[in-house]
N, C-alpha and C positions, 0 to 999 in steps of 0.2 A: 641452465651452461654453470659453464666450469666459475667457480669461486663465487656463482651466487648472488655478483651483481646487478641492479636493475638497471636502467638509463634507455639514454637512447641508441634509435636502434644501431647509427653508425659505430660507435660501440660494442655494439653487441657482436660486429661482424667486421671490426676491425680483433675482435679478441677473437673468433672466430678462426678467421684469417691465419694469426699469432699457435697459434694450437693444432691448423692444421699442416703445421710445416717444422716445430720446432714444440720441444715434448716441455711440461713442467720441470722432468729431471735436468730435457738444457737449461732452463734456465733458469734453473737455483745454483746447479754448478757455474754458469757461467755470470751471477751477477756477487751470488757471493761465494766464489773461488774452497766449495767442497764438495770434493763430486758426493753425491747421492750413498746413503749406507746406513738403516735403520737401523744398524745394532751395534754402531759410534755415538760417542759424543767432541765436540770441540767448541772455539770456545767463539763467539760471534763474533761475526764479521762486520754491524752493525755501529759497537761497542767496542769501547773502552774495558776489556773481558781480558783476565789472565784465570779465571777458570773453566777448564770445558765443559761448561752446562745446557748447550744446545743437543735439539737432534731433529731429526726429520721423521716422518713419520705420513703411517698411510690410513686414513681415515673417509669410507666410505668412498673407500675405492682412489680415493686424495689426498695429490703429497702437499705433508702441510712439516714448518720452522716453524717449530717452538725454541725459545728461549726462556727457561722456564723460572727466566727474568721479572717478565714482565705476564701478564695476566692473559690471555689469547698466544694463539696461534697465527699463523700469513702463510695465505697461499704465498705461489709465485708473484701475481699479480702486484702481492702489499707490500712484499718484499721490497722490490722494484719504488713502492711511493715512500718508504720508509728511506729507502738507502738517499734514494734525491730525495725527499719533501717533496713532491707536489701531489698529487690530486692526480685520478684515475683514468679520466683521458691518457694526460702529460705521459704516466704510465706504460700506458698502452705502447705511445707513441718512440718512448723511445728505443725498449722493445722491438717493437715495429722494424723501425732503421737500425739497430744493431743487429739485425739476425735480418734485414732486406729482405723482407717482408712489401714493403712498402717503394716507393721510388723518389715518398717526398724525405724533408729533412728540415731536423728536429733541433734544433741550441739545447743540451739539456742544460741541468748546472750543475755543477760544477762540486764535483762531491770532497774537492782539498778546501774549495770555499765557503761552504756550506754553515751557518755561525749553529753548531746543534757539534754533538759531544762521538755522536756517532762517528765510523770510521769507516770506509770499506776495507775489507782485508785480499781482495784485489791478488788470488792467483786465476786463472782464466786455464778455455781445453780449446784446441786448436777447430775447426769442423772434422777435419776428415773422423770417425769416430775412434780409429784404429792411434792413434796420437791426444794425450794432452802434454798438455803445460801448465807449470806453477810459479806463480811467483814469487820474487821477494815482498815480503812485506813494509821496507822500504833501502834508496841506496846503499849497497856496501858501499864503506869507504873507497875502494878500491874501484868503484863502480863512478864514485863520485870526484875524485881525481885524476877519473880517463876523461871524464869531461870538463873539468876546470878547466881540464891544461887547453881546449879548444876555446872558452874561454863563454861553455854551457852553463846555464845556469839551472841547479834541480828543475826549477818552475818552468823554464821556456822548457826541459826534458819531457816536465811532464805534459805543458802545454802539447808537447809532438806529440804525447799517449806514449812512451819510452820508461821503461820500467827494468828491474834490473832480478834477471833470468836468475831464478831457484830449479829446475825440478818438469824432465819428459822426457812422457814414456813417451815408445813404440810398442802398441803390440803389445801390451801391457811387461814393455819391458823397463828400463831404466836409464838411458842411453845418456841420460848428463844432469848430473849433481852439482851445483857451482862450490867453485875453492879458488879461496885467493890467488890461485896457481892454473883457471882456469872458470874468470870470469865472461857474463854472458849480461849483452843487455833483450830489451824483451821489446820491438816496435809493436805493436796495435793497431791495427786499423778497421776498425770496427769487424761484430757477429768474430770469424772465425777463421777472419786473413790474419795469421802473424808472421815478424822477420824474423831471427832470433843471430842477434852477431855476435860472435865471442871474437871478443877485441884483442885476444891474446897469444889466438892458438897464433901460426903458424903452415894451418894446412888447409881441416877445414874455416873457413872461415864464417859463414852462414848457412840457416836452414832458412826456407821458406817454404809455403801453401799459396805464397798472393800475387797476382802481378800489378793492387791498386795501385795509385800514384801517389809516392811519399808526397806527406806536405800541403795533398790541393785541400782534405779536408781544412786545412786553418788558413789558404788563403783569406784575406780578407774580399770584399765583395768586390773588388773595386781600384784603380788604385795607379800609378804615373812608371811602377817597371814592376814584371816579375821574373823571372830570372828562372829556368833549368838546367836545371844540374846533373848529374851524378848522382846522390848520394840522403838517405838523411840527414845526417852528420854534419856536412854542404848543404845542408838545404836551415838546421840549424844554427849554424854560424851566419847564417847569410842573413840570419832571422834575428838572428845578436846585432846584428849592421843598422840593421834597418829597413830589409828588402823579403819583399817576399819572395818567394820560389816553392821550386817542386824537382819531383827525381823520378823517373821513369824504376823502374827496378834494376836494370840496368842500363848502359850507354849505348848497344844493340837493339836498346827497344824504341822505336819512335811513335809519336803521341804519335791517336785518328787524330781527322784532320776536322772532326766534329770539335775536335777535344783543343786546339789549338786556338781556334775560326771561339770557342765559346772567352779563352782566356784573351786573345785580341781583343777581342770585343770587351771587358771587365780595364786591364790596362792598356797602360801608351804606346806603355812600350815593351817588349818584349826578347829577350833574345838566352844564344847558349849560356853556359860554361861547363864546361867539362874539361875530366885534364890535359893537357897536352902533348898527346905521346900518340901513338896510330892510329890505337881505340878514340879519344877522344873526338879526334879529328876528325873520323868518319866520322862515327858523330854524329857532327857538330854541322858535317857541308850534308848530310841527309835534310840537316833541316832547315838549311841553307839552301840546298837547290830545292825542296818540299814547298818551304812554305814562307820563301823569302827572310827567314829571320837571324840575325847578322852573328856571328858567335865572338867572345870572348873565351879570351887562356892565360893563364899565367906563364908567362912563357919564362923558357930557360934557355937561350944565348942561343942555343940553335940556331940557323936558320938569317944572319947580325941580328937576331930581333932581343928584347930586355930578359936581363936572369931577373926574377923572381926570387929567386932564391927557396922556391916550395912549387906544388906541381898543383896545387888548392889551396884552395880560404880553408880548412881549418889546416893543416898543416902550416902557411902564415898566418896566419891566427895563434899556432903555438912555439911557433919559432920569434911572433914581434909583437902578440896581444894585438887586443878586440880594435883598439884605438885607428891603433895603425892600420889593418882592414876597413874602417871606418873612412881610415882620410882616404887613401888608393884608392875606393869604389867610386867618392862623392868629384875625386880629383877626376876620375878616366871621361 
């Protein structure tokens, strides 16, 4: 068996299932953020490292990662163990969950909060073999300024798996590289599911390869309220205000019946909060008619409504602050 580990048959079976769906090369690239190239040296993604002393090598037809500051090389499963400081079984479950090999959900350790000096470099590759994405090691000043302008902390951004995007390839051709004039945020929904937000662009603002529900993985197990809104940015702003929320990839996307029933079983009250425009009102009416979910809007004065002076909670927070948003929510 690959990796040479012994143990319970369930572990062997899970490892085999993983390797039937993804290759060791894909696992290495996903978690280390380095394209497999046996002729290239690179800095260790597993620790603070200023000098490129790590390599990939094939030994007996098995791909290994070697940090020459360490005594032994690692296979792809051992790398995940080292990254998350967990046991072998947990590492397999993390990989299986991230690549959609199993339907089970595992709460994996937060690499940003581990009591160790190692730190993931964090480059990622999208599901299509023709598309690759690399992220910046840290948020850039323009990213921080943008997020903070809506009351979104870096801690919250990381919780929702939002990162600074550095470079995008399609068919091995670079189509985007970070610049202060054209920054981008990378939304990661697990596995190879991504959405890239070019937040300063006046034309093409999104690149997306997924229909995953934004914020769904971060919902608490149960609660009093859950909001269905229109964007991950609004989801994060509502999270800062203490309200769990999710967002389909578009206001035009209606959640399926099973998902809505599951939300209603976990939360006492479920509402929509879309923009007070044609698309938002149409979307809210779909949820009201299909699932009897009542809508909320930040109205703009039309039809004798109150004018909140903002089209959504992100804009409201940008104008009036997060405390004003909290007050507005809890008085509604």
